[in-house]
N, C-alpha and C positions, 0 to 999 in steps of 0.2 A: 503492502498499500503506499504507495509516495505520497510521499507531504504541501500540498502546493501552498501553504503559510506557515510564518512561526506561531500564529496561533493553532494550529494541530499536532502540535511536537506534544509527545507523551506531558503528562506533569510536570513528573523529576529535570524535564528540560528545562520547560519553562516557569517552574518557583528556586530554578536556581543561580542561571545561565548567561548570561548580560545579552541582548540580542543581538551583535557582532559575532556570539557565537551559538546561537538557538542560527543563524543564518549559517553557520556553519556547521551545524551539523542536520541542519535540512538539505542542503546542498549535498554526501557527501553519506548521505542516508539511501538521498535516492538511485545518486551514481552508484554506486554500492547495491540494494536492490534491486535495479539496473540491471547489473551487471551482475549476479549469485543467484540473485530471485529466493536471498535466506530472508527472509526476514529478522533474524537475533545476529547473523554478521555482518548482517548492516547496520544494527545499532550499535557493533564493537566494533567498526568500524570508525560508526561517525563518533563516539564517545573519541577515538585515536586522530582522530585529525583538531576533536575542539583540540585535546591535549597537547596538541604540538606548537600554539596558539600559543595555549592557556593554559593556567595552572593556577591550583587553589591556594591559597593563605589567607589562613586564621579563618577557615572558612567559611570562601569567599571567593569563587574564580574572580582569575583578575590577568590582566594579557602579560604574557614573557619579556623580558625583553629580548630585543632583539640580536 
């Protein structure tokens, strides 16, 4: 199931990630779901994509320094 907007993302994503990270998640998920046809793998791939740009600091997701 591809996501058309960040409003459709799972609550764990919407409630924890900043808007930009949600966009990264959505795009990575949609691409992976199309590529692999496996929803669980697509979610893992999407989280991995977010973690390349953001990290958790004091309980909040913040953009990593380049």
